[in-house]
C-alpha positions in Angstrom: 110.7 218.9 145.7 110.4 215.9 143.9 114.1 215.9 143.5 115.7 213.6 141.2 119.3 214.0 140.7 121.5 211.2 140.8 118.5 209.1 139.1 119.2 207.7 135.9 117.4 209.5 132.6 115.4 211.8 135.6 115.1 215.6 135.6 118.6 217.4 138.0 117.3 221.2 138.1 115.5 220.7 140.8 118.8 219.3 142.3 119.8 223.0 141.0 117.1 224.8 142.5 118.0 223.4 145.7 121.5 224.3 145.9 120.8 227.4 144.1 118.5 228.0 147.0 120.9 227.5 149.2 124.0 229.5 148.4 121.6 232.0 148.2 122.2 235.3 150.8 119.2 236.9 149.6 117.0 234.1 151.1 116.6 231.0 154.2 115.8 228.4 153.3 113.4 227.2 156.4 112.2 223.6 155.4 111.7 221.2 152.5 109.2 218.3 151.8 109.1 215.9 149.6 107.3 214.9 146.9 106.6 212.4 144.1 106.7 213.2 141.1 110.2 212.9 138.9 110.4 209.7 140.5 108.7 207.3 143.7 109.2 209.3 146.6 111.5 206.7 148.1 113.9 207.4 145.3 112.9 211.4 145.8 114.0 211.2 149.5 117.4 208.9 148.3 118.3 211.9 145.6 117.9 214.4 148.5 119.5 212.6 151.1 122.5 212.0 148.8 122.4 215.8 147.8 123.0 216.6 151.4 126.0 214.2 151.8 127.8 215.6 149.7 127.5 219.5 150.4 128.0 221.7 153.8 124.8 222.9 153.8 122.8 223.9 156.7 120.9 221.6 159.3 117.6 222.2 156.7 114.5 220.2 158.3 113.2 217.6 156.1 109.9 216.0 156.2 108.2 213.3 153.3 104.8 213.8 152.2 102.8 212.7 149.1 103.2 209.2 147.2 100.7 210.2 144.6 97.6 212.4 144.2 95.7 210.2 146.2 97.6 211.1 149.3 95.7 214.5 149.0 94.5 216.1 151.8 96.3 213.4 154.3 98.0 214.7 156.9 101.7 214.0 156.7 105.2 214.4 158.2 105.1 217.1 155.2 102.3 218.3 156.5 103.1 219.0 159.7 106.6 220.5 158.8 104.3 223.1 156.4 101.8 223.5 159.1 104.6 224.3 161.8 107.0 226.2 159.5 103.8 228.6 158.8 102.2 228.9 162.3 106.2 230.1 163.1 106.5 233.0 160.7 105.4 234.2 157.6 107.1 232.2 154.7 107.7 232.4 151.0 106.5 228.8 149.5 108.4 227.6 146.7 106.8 224.7 145.2 109.3 222.6 142.3 107.0 219.3 142.1 103.1 218.7 142.4 101.5 220.8 144.9 99.9 217.9 146.8 101.6 218.8 150.1 101.1 222.6 150.0 97.5 221.4 149.2 97.0 218.7 151.8 98.0 221.9 154.6 95.8 224.1 153.7 93.5 221.7 153.6 94.0 220.5 157.6 94.5 224.1 158.5 93.5 226.9 156.4 94.8 229.4 158.5 98.0 228.8 157.5 97.4 230.5 154.5 97.4 234.1 156.0 101.2 233.7 156.4 102.1 232.4 153.0 103.4 235.9 152.0 103.1 233.7 148.1 103.7 230.6 146.0 106.2 230.0 143.8 105.3 227.5 140.9 106.9 225.6 138.5 103.6 225.4 136.4 101.1 227.1 133.5 101.3 227.9 130.3 99.7 230.5 127.7 96.4 229.1 126.2 97.8 227.0 123.5 100.9 226.5 123.8 102.6 223.0 123.7 106.4 222.5 125.3 108.9 221.4 122.8 112.1 221.7 122.9 114.3 222.2 119.5 112.2 221.3 116.3 111.4 217.3 117.9 108.2 216.0 118.2 108.4 214.9 121.9 106.8 217.6 124.3 107.0 217.8 127.7 103.8 217.6 129.7 103.1 220.7 132.5 104.3 217.5 134.6 103.9 219.5 138.2 99.9 220.3 137.5 99.6 217.3 135.3 100.5 215.5 138.8 97.9 216.8 140.7 95.5 219.8 139.0 93.2 219.2 142.3 96.1 220.6 144.2 96.5 223.6 141.8 93.1 224.1 142.7 93.2 224.5 146.2 95.6 226.6 145.8 93.6 229.4 143.3 90.7 229.0 145.1 92.7 229.8 148.6 93.1 233.3 146.5 97.3 233.4 147.7 99.8 235.2 145.1 101.0 233.0 142.9 104.0 233.5 140.4 104.5 231.1 137.7 107.8 230.0 136.5 106.9 228.3 133.2 108.7 225.8 130.9 107.7 229.1 128.6 110.9 230.9 130.7 113.2 227.9 131.3 113.4 226.9 127.6 114.8 230.2 127.3 118.0 228.8 129.2 120.4 226.6 128.3 123.0 224.7 130.6 125.5 223.0 128.3 128.8 221.7 128.6 130.3 224.6 128.7 128.6 225.9 131.9 129.1 222.6 133.5 132.7 223.1 132.9 132.4 226.6 134.5 130.3 225.0 137.2 133.0 222.0 138.1 135.5 224.8 137.9 135.1 225.8 141.2 136.8 222.4 142.4 134.4 221.7 145.6 132.7 218.7 146.5 129.4 220.1 145.6 130.8 221.3 141.9 132.1 217.8 141.5 128.9 216.3 142.2 126.5 218.5 140.0 129.0 217.8 137.7 128.6 213.9 137.2 125.0 214.0 137.3 124.6 216.5 134.5 126.9 215.3 132.1 124.5 211.6 131.1 121.7 214.0 131.9 123.2 216.2 128.8 124.0 213.4 126.6 120.4 212.4 127.1 118.6 215.3 125.9 121.2 215.7 123.2 120.4 212.3 121.8 117.0 212.6 123.0 115.7 215.8 121.0 118.0 216.2 118.3 116.9 215.8 115.0 118.7 216.1 111.6 118.2 219.3 110.8 118.5 220.4 114.6 121.5 220.1 117.3 120.3 219.9 120.9 123.5 220.9 122.7 122.1 222.0 126.4 119.4 221.0 128.9 116.9 223.8 130.5 117.2 223.7 134.1 113.8 224.4 134.6 113.3 224.7 138.6 115.9 227.6 138.8 113.5 229.8 137.3 111.3 229.8 140.5 114.3 230.6 142.4 115.9 233.6 140.1 112.3 235.3 141.5 113.4 235.0 145.0 117.0 236.1 143.8 117.8 237.7 140.4 113.9 239.1 140.2 115.9 242.1 137.9 116.4 240.1 135.8 113.4 238.2 134.9 109.9 240.2 132.6 106.6 239.3 133.7 102.9 239.4 133.4 100.1 240.0 135.6 97.6 237.2 134.0 94.4 235.5 135.3 95.2 231.2 135.7 92.2 229.0 135.1 92.0 225.5 135.1 90.5 224.3 131.4 89.8 221.0 129.5 91.2 220.9 126.2 93.5 218.2 123.8 96.2 220.6 121.8 98.9 218.3 122.7 97.9 214.9 124.1 98.2 213.1 121.0 101.9 214.4 121.4 104.8 211.8 121.3 105.9 212.5 124.7 108.8 212.7 126.4 107.0 210.8 129.4 104.3 209.0 127.5 102.0 209.7 125.7 98.0 209.4 125.5 94.5 210.7 123.8 91.3 212.6 124.2 91.3 215.6 126.5 92.5 216.8 129.7 93.1 219.7 132.5 95.5 222.2 131.3 96.8 225.2 133.4 95.7 228.2 131.1 97.5 231.8 132.3 95.6 234.8 130.1 97.9 238.4 130.8 95.7 241.2 131.8 96.6 244.3 130.3 97.9 246.6 133.8 100.1 244.6 136.8 96.8 244.8 139.0 96.3 240.8 139.5 98.3 238.9 142.5 98.9 236.5 139.9 102.3 236.9 137.7 104.0 235.1 134.7 107.4 235.0 134.1 107.8 235.4 130.9 111.8 236.0 129.4 115.0 236.9 131.2 118.0 238.3 130.8 119.6 234.4 129.8 123.3 235.2 130.5 123.0 237.2 133.4 121.2 234.6 134.7 123.4 232.1 134.0 126.4 234.2 135.7 124.4 233.7 138.6 123.4 230.7 138.6 126.9 229.5 138.2 128.2 231.9 140.9 125.8 229.3 143.2 126.4 225.7 142.5 129.3 225.8 144.6 
């Protein structure tokens, strides 16, 4: 995770996803590793500590890992924790930040792939798809992939089953004031903290993405859809796909939210297959209201 809850003008969705996971009876969180991404590794570490200080959560082992893409392949506390956990038992990895920690652990100890049941990754897109909110010109990057494309290439080359929870599905879910009020009604320390941190993020989205012809009154909880694959799969629609890393330029000149550029860049493309005989899956739609009810019930 590159959790940034509590950092001004940074995504809150990692925090929501972690709380959702910790409050889900269907899964047991064995460990959490930290990576740069939404912000610096130092700030990400502070964000997780604050979250744990606010909530009455079980004692989860955590470790700091990559501070940049340059740390790919380096031995860190995070790679040690991943290797130790997977050597003890098989597990699912939920990648809600850049995949550098996991890819590094695989490079260091390739045999651990035998104990990875599946990787659930917040990344990928259908070819040509731009990540836009409303009718605003500012686009979103495929951030977790674009922070470290080579890490994703290592995962694809490792033949691990991967399910992609991309922008396409999470952009169909909206956290608005009504949803936040329902979360706050739990009247717990952690629900109050969620409410307090999500209000400025909601305002940021409203001010950033609203246009004279299209008002935005919510934000997308991206990473929570990766957790939903383990907790609420019956609410999700998916297709088997063939992923590939390809060079293109169809959104490189967009006035992006997190910077802009020009020329070509790498994209993680997912092409649907006619049958479901692939180890790769791509979530593209969901039962929105049912998912929101499930999410709200866990944010406490």
